[in-house]
C-alpha positions as CSV (number, residue, x, y, z in Angstrom):
1,X,97.5,17.7,-10.3
2,X,96.8,14.7,-12.5
3,X,94.3,13.2,-10.1
4,X,92.6,16.7,-10.0
5,X,92.6,16.9,-13.8
6,X,91.1,13.1,-13.9
7,X,88.5,13.8,-11.3
8,X,87.4,17.2,-13.3
9,X,87.4,15.4,-16.6
10,X,85.3,12.5,-15.0
11,X,82.9,14.9,-13.6
12,X,82.8,16.6,-17.1
13,X,82.1,13.4,-18.8
14,X,79.5,12.2,-16.3
15,X,77.6,15.6,-16.9
16,X,78.0,15.1,-20.6
17,X,76.7,11.5,-20.5
18,X,73.6,12.7,-18.2
19,X,72.7,15.3,-20.5
20,X,72.8,12.9,-23.5
21,X,70.5,10.4,-21.7
22,X,68.2,13.3,-20.6
23,X,68.2,14.3,-24.3
24,X,67.4,10.8,-25.7
25,X,65.6,9.0,-22.9
26,X,62.3,8.8,-24.7
27,X,63.2,8.6,-28.2
28,X,62.0,5.3,-28.4
29,X,58.5,6.4,-27.5
30,X,56.8,5.8,-30.9
31,X,59.1,2.8,-31.7
32,X,57.6,0.9,-28.5
33,X,54.1,1.8,-29.9
34,X,55.2,0.3,-33.4
35,X,54.9,3.7,-35.1
36,X,57.5,4.7,-37.8
37,X,59.1,7.8,-38.1
38,X,62.5,9.7,-39.0
39,X,65.2,9.0,-36.5
40,X,65.2,11.9,-34.0
41,X,68.6,13.8,-33.2
42,X,69.7,15.0,-29.7
43,X,68.6,18.5,-28.7
44,X,67.1,19.0,-32.3
45,X,64.3,16.2,-32.4
46,X,62.9,15.7,-35.7
47,X,63.0,19.3,-36.5
48,X,66.3,21.0,-36.5
49,X,65.1,24.5,-38.0
50,X,63.2,24.7,-34.7
51,X,66.5,25.4,-33.2
52,X,68.8,26.4,-36.2
53,X,66.2,28.5,-37.7
54,X,68.1,28.3,-41.3
55,X,64.6,27.7,-42.6
56,X,61.1,27.7,-41.4
57,X,59.9,24.9,-39.1
58,X,57.4,24.1,-41.6
59,X,59.9,23.1,-44.2
60,X,61.3,20.3,-42.0
61,X,57.6,19.2,-41.3
62,X,57.1,19.2,-45.1
63,X,60.2,17.0,-45.6
64,X,59.0,14.4,-43.3
65,X,55.5,14.6,-44.9
66,X,56.9,13.9,-48.3
67,X,59.4,10.9,-47.1
68,X,56.3,9.1,-45.5
69,X,53.1,10.1,-47.1
70,X,53.0,7.5,-49.8
71,X,53.4,4.7,-47.3
72,X,52.0,5.7,-44.0
73,X,49.1,7.6,-42.6
74,X,50.8,8.9,-39.7
75,X,54.4,8.9,-38.2
76,X,56.1,9.4,-35.1
77,X,58.0,12.6,-34.6
78,X,59.8,14.6,-31.9
79,X,59.6,18.4,-31.1
80,X,62.9,18.7,-29.4
81,X,62.3,16.1,-27.0
82,X,58.4,15.8,-27.2
83,X,56.8,13.3,-28.8
84,X,54.0,14.1,-31.5
85,X,52.1,12.0,-34.0
86,X,52.2,13.5,-37.3
87,X,49.6,13.1,-39.5
88,X,49.8,12.3,-43.3
89,X,46.7,11.3,-44.4
90,X,44.0,14.2,-45.1
91,X,41.0,12.1,-44.4
92,X,42.4,11.2,-40.9
93,X,43.3,14.7,-40.2
94,X,39.7,15.6,-41.2
95,X,38.4,12.7,-39.1
96,X,40.4,14.2,-36.2
97,X,39.2,17.7,-36.4
98,X,35.6,16.8,-37.4
99,X,34.2,13.3,-36.8
100,X,36.4,12.6,-33.8
101,X,36.4,16.0,-32.6
102,X,35.4,15.1,-29.0
103,X,38.5,13.0,-28.8
104,X,41.0,16.0,-29.8
105,X,38.9,18.9,-28.7
106,X,41.8,20.8,-27.1
107,X,44.6,23.0,-28.9
108,X,48.3,22.0,-27.6
109,X,48.7,25.9,-27.2
110,X,46.4,25.7,-24.1
111,X,49.2,23.7,-21.9
112,X,51.4,27.1,-22.3
113,X,49.5,29.7,-20.6
114,X,48.5,30.5,-16.9
115,X,45.2,32.6,-16.6
116,X,46.8,34.7,-13.5
117,X,49.7,35.7,-15.5
118,X,48.5,36.2,-19.0
119,X,44.9,37.1,-19.3
120,X,44.8,37.8,-22.9
121,X,46.3,34.5,-24.3
122,X,44.8,32.2,-21.5
123,X,41.4,33.8,-22.1
124,X,41.7,33.6,-26.0
125,X,39.1,31.1,-27.3
126,X,41.9,29.3,-29.2
127,X,43.5,28.5,-26.1
128,X,40.5,27.6,-24.1
129,X,39.8,23.9,-23.2
130,X,36.8,21.6,-22.9
131,X,33.5,23.0,-21.3
132,X,35.0,26.4,-20.5
133,X,35.9,26.7,-24.5
134,X,32.5,25.6,-25.4
135,X,30.6,27.7,-23.1
136,X,32.7,30.8,-24.3
137,X,32.1,30.0,-28.1
138,X,28.5,29.5,-27.4
139,X,28.4,33.2,-25.7
140,X,30.4,34.6,-28.7
141,X,28.8,33.3,-32.0
142,X,25.7,35.4,-31.6
143,X,28.0,38.6,-31.3
144,X,29.4,37.9,-34.9
145,X,26.4,37.2,-37.0
146,X,26.1,38.3,-40.6
147,X,23.6,40.9,-39.6
148,X,26.2,42.4,-37.1
149,X,29.0,42.4,-39.7
150,X,26.6,44.0,-42.1
151,X,25.5,46.6,-39.6
152,X,29.1,48.0,-39.3
153,X,30.0,47.6,-42.8
154,X,29.5,51.6,-43.4
155,X,32.3,51.9,-40.9
156,X,34.4,49.6,-43.0
157,X,33.8,51.5,-46.2
158,X,34.7,54.8,-44.4
159,X,37.8,53.3,-43.6
160,X,38.5,51.7,-46.9
161,X,38.4,55.5,-48.3
162,X,41.0,56.7,-45.7
163,X,43.1,53.7,-47.1
164,X,43.0,55.0,-50.6
165,X,44.0,58.4,-49.4
166,X,46.9,57.1,-47.3
167,X,48.2,55.0,-50.3
168,X,48.1,58.0,-52.4
169,X,50.4,59.9,-49.8
170,X,52.8,56.9,-49.5
171,X,52.6,55.0,-52.8
172,X,56.3,53.7,-53.1
173,X,58.3,51.2,-51.3
174,X,55.2,50.5,-49.0
175,X,55.5,47.7,-46.3
176,X,52.4,45.5,-47.1
177,X,52.1,44.2,-43.8
178,X,52.4,47.7,-42.1
179,X,49.8,48.9,-44.3
180,X,47.4,46.0,-43.7
181,X,47.8,46.2,-39.9
182,X,47.0,50.2,-39.9
183,X,43.8,49.0,-41.9
184,X,42.8,46.2,-39.4
185,X,43.5,48.1,-36.5
186,X,41.3,50.9,-37.6
187,X,38.4,48.6,-38.7
188,X,38.6,46.2,-35.8
189,X,39.0,49.0,-33.1
190,X,35.8,50.7,-34.3
191,X,33.7,47.9,-35.4
192,X,34.4,45.9,-32.2
193,X,34.9,48.6,-29.8
194,X,33.4,51.8,-31.5
195,X,36.9,53.5,-31.0
196,X,38.9,55.6,-33.6
197,X,42.5,54.4,-34.0
198,X,43.4,56.9,-36.7
199,X,45.9,54.2,-37.9
200,X,45.7,55.5,-41.4
201,X,47.4,59.1,-40.8
202,X,50.4,60.8,-39.9
203,X,49.3,61.0,-36.2
204,X,48.0,57.5,-35.2
205,X,46.6,56.8,-31.8
206,X,48.8,54.5,-29.6
207,X,46.4,51.7,-30.7
208,X,48.5,50.8,-33.8
209,X,51.8,50.9,-31.6
210,X,50.5,48.5,-29.2
211,X,49.1,46.3,-31.8
212,X,52.5,45.8,-33.1
213,X,53.7,44.7,-29.8
214,X,51.0,42.0,-29.2
215,X,53.3,39.1,-30.4
216,X,56.7,40.8,-29.4
217,X,58.2,38.3,-26.8
218,X,60.8,39.2,-24.3
219,X,64.0,37.4,-23.8
220,X,62.8,35.7,-20.7
221,X,59.7,34.3,-22.6
222,X,61.6,33.1,-25.6
223,X,64.2,31.3,-23.2
224,X,61.3,29.8,-21.3
225,X,59.8,28.7,-24.5
226,X,63.1,26.9,-25.4
227,X,63.4,25.2,-22.0
228,X,59.9,23.9,-21.8
229,X,60.2,22.5,-25.2
230,X,63.3,20.6,-24.0
231,X,61.8,19.9,-20.4
232,X,57.7,19.8,-21.1
233,X,57.3,19.0,-17.4
234,X,58.3,22.7,-16.8
235,X,54.9,23.6,-18.0
236,X,53.1,21.9,-15.1
237,X,55.5,23.3,-12.4
238,X,55.7,27.2,-13.7
239,X,54.0,28.8,-16.5
240,X,55.2,32.3,-18.1
241,X,53.2,35.1,-19.7
242,X,53.9,35.5,-23.3
243,X,52.3,39.0,-23.8
244,X,54.1,41.4,-21.9
245,X,52.3,43.1,-18.9
246,X,52.4,46.6,-20.3
247,X,50.9,45.6,-23.6
248,X,48.2,43.6,-21.5
249,X,47.3,46.5,-19.4
250,X,47.1,48.7,-22.5
251,X,44.3,46.7,-24.2
252,X,42.4,45.7,-21.0
253,X,42.4,49.4,-20.1
254,X,41.4,50.4,-23.7
255,X,38.6,47.7,-23.6
256,X,37.7,49.0,-20.2
257,X,37.2,52.6,-21.6
258,X,35.0,51.5,-24.6
259,X,32.8,49.5,-22.4
260,X,32.5,52.2,-19.7
261,X,31.8,54.8,-22.3
262,X,29.1,52.7,-23.8
263,X,27.4,52.1,-20.3
264,X,27.1,55.7,-19.8
265,X,25.4,56.4,-23.1
266,X,23.2,53.4,-23.8
267,X,21.5,55.4,-26.5
268,X,24.3,54.8,-29.0
269,X,22.5,53.4,-32.0
270,X,24.9,50.6,-33.0
271,X,24.3,46.8,-33.3
272,X,28.0,46.2,-32.7
273,X,30.2,44.0,-30.4
274,X,30.1,46.2,-27.4
275,X,26.4,46.3,-27.4
276,X,25.9,42.7,-27.8
277,X,28.5,42.1,-24.8
278,X,26.8,44.5,-22.4
279,X,23.8,42.5,-23.1
280,X,25.4,39.5,-22.4
281,X,27.1,40.5,-19.4
282,X,23.6,41.4,-17.8
283,X,21.9,38.2,-18.9
284,X,24.5,36.0,-17.6
285,X,26.0,38.1,-14.7
286,X,29.7,37.8,-16.1
287,X,32.7,39.5,-14.7
288,X,34.4,42.6,-16.3
289,X,37.4,40.2,-17.1
290,X,35.1,37.6,-18.5
291,X,33.7,40.6,-20.9
292,X,36.9,42.0,-21.4
293,X,38.5,38.6,-22.5
294,X,35.6,38.4,-25.0
295,X,36.5,41.6,-26.9
296,X,40.4,40.7,-26.6
297,X,39.6,37.4,-28.7
298,X,38.0,39.7,-31.4
299,X,40.7,42.2,-31.3
300,X,43.8,39.7,-31.1
301,X,42.5,37.7,-34.0
302,X,41.3,40.3,-35.9
303,X,44.5,42.6,-36.0
304,X,47.4,40.1,-36.9
305,X,46.0,37.2,-38.9
306,X,43.8,39.4,-41.2
307,X,46.3,41.7,-41.9
308,X,48.9,38.9,-43.0
309,X,46.2,37.7,-45.3
310,X,45.7,41.1,-46.8
311,X,49.3,41.3,-47.4
312,X,49.8,38.0,-48.8
313,X,47.0,38.5,-51.2
314,X,48.4,41.8,-52.5
315,X,51.9,40.1,-52.8
316,X,50.3,37.3,-55.2
317,X,48.4,39.6,-57.2
318,X,51.3,41.9,-57.6
319,X,53.4,38.6,-59.0
320,X,50.5,38.2,-61.3
321,X,49.2,41.1,-63.1
322,X,46.7,39.1,-65.3
323,X,45.2,37.7,-62.3
324,X,45.0,41.3,-60.7
325,X,43.3,42.6,-63.8
326,X,40.6,39.8,-64.1
327,X,39.9,40.7,-60.2
328,X,39.9,44.5,-61.0
329,X,37.4,43.7,-63.8
330,X,35.1,41.9,-61.5
331,X,35.1,44.4,-58.9
332,X,34.3,47.3,-61.4
333,X,31.3,45.4,-62.7
334,X,30.0,45.0,-59.3
335,X,29.9,48.7,-58.3
336,X,26.5,50.2,-57.9
337,X,25.2,53.5,-59.1
338,X,27.0,55.3,-56.2
339,X,30.4,53.7,-57.5
340,X,30.3,51.6,-54.2
341,X,30.4,47.9,-53.4
342,X,27.1,47.0,-51.5
343,X,27.6,44.5,-48.6
344,X,25.9,41.7,-50.6
345,X,27.9,42.1,-53.7
346,X,31.3,42.1,-51.8
347,X,30.2,38.9,-50.1
348,X,29.4,37.4,-53.6
349,X,32.2,38.2,-55.6
350,X,33.5,34.7,-56.7
351,X,36.9,35.5,-58.2
352,X,37.9,37.8,-55.2
353,X,37.1,34.8,-52.8
354,X,39.2,32.6,-55.1
355,X,42.3,34.8,-54.9
356,X,41.9,35.2,-50.8
357,X,41.9,31.4,-50.5
358,X,44.6,30.8,-52.9
359,X,46.9,33.0,-51.2
360,X,46.0,31.5,-47.8
361,X,46.7,28.4,-49.4
362,X,50.3,29.3,-50.3
363,X,51.0,31.3,-47.1
364,X,48.8,30.2,-44.6
365,X,48.9,32.2,-41.5
366,X,48.8,29.1,-39.1
367,X,51.5,26.7,-40.6
368,X,50.3,23.7,-38.8
369,X,47.8,22.6,-36.0
370,X,48.7,20.7,-32.9
371,X,45.6,18.9,-30.9
372,X,45.9,17.2,-27.6
373,X,44.3,13.7,-27.3
374,X,41.6,14.2,-24.6
375,X,40.0,10.5,-24.8
376,X,41.9,7.4,-25.5
377,X,41.8,6.8,-29.2
378,X,43.1,4.4,-31.7
379,X,44.2,5.2,-35.1
380,X,44.7,2.5,-38.2
381,X,46.9,3.1,-40.8
382,X,46.2,2.0,-44.4
383,X,48.8,-0.7,-44.2
384,X,46.9,-2.0,-41.0
385,X,49.2,-0.6,-38.3
386,X,47.7,0.8,-35.2
387,X,48.5,3.3,-32.5
388,X,46.7,3.8,-29.4
389,X,46.9,7.3,-28.3
390,X,46.5,8.0,-24.8
391,X,45.2,11.4,-23.0
392,X,47.6,14.1,-23.3
393,X,49.4,12.8,-26.6
394,X,49.8,15.2,-29.0
395,X,49.1,15.1,-32.7
396,X,50.3,17.6,-35.4
397,X,48.3,18.2,-38.7
398,X,50.8,19.8,-41.0
399,X,48.7,22.6,-42.9
400,X,51.4,23.9,-45.0
401,X,52.4,20.6,-46.2
402,X,49.0,19.4,-47.3
403,X,48.5,23.0,-48.8
404,X,51.7,22.3,-51.2
405,X,51.3,18.8,-52.1
406,X,51.2,18.4,-55.7
407,X,48.8,15.3,-55.5
408,X,46.1,17.8,-54.4
409,X,47.4,21.0,-56.0
410,X,49.5,20.8,-59.2
411,X,52.1,23.3,-59.4
412,X,51.7,23.8,-55.6
413,X,54.0,27.2,-55.6
414,X,51.8,28.8,-58.4
415,X,48.9,31.4,-57.8
416,X,46.2,29.9,-59.6
417,X,42.7,31.3,-57.9
418,X,40.7,29.0,-60.2
419,X,41.5,25.9,-58.2
420,X,38.7,27.3,-55.9
421,X,36.2,28.0,-58.4
422,X,32.7,26.7,-58.3
423,X,33.2,24.6,-61.2
424,X,36.3,22.9,-59.4
425,X,34.2,22.3,-56.1
426,X,35.1,25.5,-54.5
427,X,36.5,25.6,-51.1
428,X,34.2,23.0,-49.6
429,X,35.7,20.5,-51.7
430,X,39.3,21.0,-50.6
431,X,38.2,21.3,-46.9
432,X,36.1,18.0,-47.1
433,X,39.2,16.2,-48.6
434,X,41.3,17.6,-45.5
435,X,43.6,19.4,-47.5
436,X,42.5,23.1,-47.0
437,X,42.9,24.5,-43.3
438,X,42.8,28.4,-44.2
439,X,40.6,29.0,-41.2
440,X,40.9,25.4,-39.5
441,X,38.0,22.7,-39.6
442,X,35.4,21.3,-37.4
443,X,33.7,22.8,-34.5
444,X,36.9,24.8,-33.8
445,X,36.9,26.3,-37.2
446,X,37.9,30.3,-36.9
447,X,34.9,32.0,-34.9
448,X,35.7,35.5,-36.6
449,X,35.9,33.9,-40.0
450,X,33.2,35.7,-41.6
451,X,34.3,39.2,-40.3
452,X,38.0,38.5,-41.2
453,X,36.7,37.6,-44.7
454,X,34.7,40.8,-44.9
455,X,37.4,42.9,-44.0
456,X,39.9,41.2,-46.3
457,X,37.6,41.6,-49.2
458,X,36.7,45.2,-48.6
459,X,40.4,46.2,-48.2
460,X,41.7,44.1,-51.5
461,X,38.6,45.5,-53.6
462,X,39.4,49.0,-52.4
463,X,42.9,48.9,-53.3
464,X,42.6,46.9,-56.6
465,X,40.1,49.3,-57.9
466,X,42.1,52.5,-57.4
467,X,45.8,51.1,-57.9
468,X,48.1,49.0,-60.1
469,X,49.9,47.1,-57.4
470,X,53.4,46.2,-58.3
471,X,56.0,44.1,-56.7
472,X,59.0,46.3,-55.1
473,X,62.6,45.3,-56.0
474,X,63.1,44.5,-52.1
475,X,60.6,41.8,-52.2
476,X,61.6,38.0,-53.0
477,X,59.4,36.2,-55.5
478,X,60.0,32.6,-54.2
479,X,57.2,32.5,-51.5
480,X,60.1,31.5,-48.9
481,X,58.8,31.6,-45.4
482,X,60.5,33.7,-42.6
483,X,62.7,31.2,-40.6
484,X,62.0,32.8,-37.4
485,X,58.2,33.4,-37.6
486,X,55.9,31.0,-36.0
487,X,53.0,32.6,-38.3
488,X,53.1,32.2,-42.0
489,X,54.9,35.2,-43.3
490,X,57.3,36.0,-46.4
491,X,61.0,36.1,-45.5
492,X,62.5,39.7,-45.7
493,X,58.7,41.0,-45.7
494,X,56.2,42.2,-48.5
495,X,57.3,45.5,-50.2
496,X,54.9,47.1,-52.8
497,X,54.8,50.2,-55.1
498,X,51.2,51.5,-56.1
499,X,50.2,53.5,-59.3
500,X,47.2,55.3,-59.0
501,X,44.7,54.4,-61.9
502,X,42.8,57.6,-63.4
């Protein structure tokens, strides 16, 4: 009996010891390279909230940033067991994204997806790597020129009018993210595919429901993410789909139907993405899957992130009534004789632009960027220390931490749109400094940025000119991020009340 107990205890002890060794065996990775950094903790690495989720992961990242920013340009950290080099110097971040782009041209997210299992994510331009990314971007850029965006602007205006009517019928305790997602679903579906989603109605098409399912993960995919974070080698052995198959099937079926209808009626007079892509398919002999993936890039990027920006900006404006009133005056002064905002005027409203970028600064849709080193590269810190990065090493650029650094943005938690005024250097000043990443930076800056901004501006202008937007009591006011969301979103959601202006 005693012998059996001792054997069992020994085996358990050995397993615990092996698990411990497994968890910590590479924790000297950066130390061997002479790179400083916080001492990692078994199982958690450098970021406990990646597992605990008591706060958002970006808050852990920000703590490391603040601890080392004054003395170091980079530090070694661990995402559970995976080593990452965190960039603390904004000019070095700018160099990685812009000047040395060829050495860091791939996003780390590309290592998670299998094109045979996850056609949407693996073919998204954000996930593509190397020459495949370069060729896809060249194909897609002409599809989103200013002229094409302007050509479908009347569609956006029509949907804005539906947005106003929808709010009039649902003006109290409105979920701002749901409202914004209804708007972007209608705009993107119509402008990109020529399909009416009718999301701003009591009887929306299935598009809205499936849009909300895009980022829903199954328990199996969440378990895979957890295990792969502990054992990164798993990603080279087995890759799992992250967008559910039924969601993928719906959107590929939707895109297929849109393209088939347009092929049958080539007389449709719309200078939109569908027409452009059909011409591209004929010119380059692209497969249907390649064409559908082009469309899915705009759908995926246009639905979620743009809706988040609209909701966040409404949240900030509801907290700062004086800013809301200043914006309202600018919008009303820009109306033409038909009481409409023309495309050129909407584009050029400076304070509207400033409000959008300031709300993105406070709650950025993407909280950090992770880049893969694709060529050996030596980084030199201000104190003379060096690190030689090898192929496949990962660097993390802490967007949220830069956005909330009081050295660059005094009173970083306050909504001060004038930070981005022309007199203060505008957005370009902060992007060139390497401290603003609202749409990324460098050659991989967001491809749909112009389209997203027009959507966002149109929605905000329509709402602010017709309604006083007020914060509902259900909404917190401290900008606290949702601990469980990998994208930037307010904890507890954004709930608003609307008061119609006469």
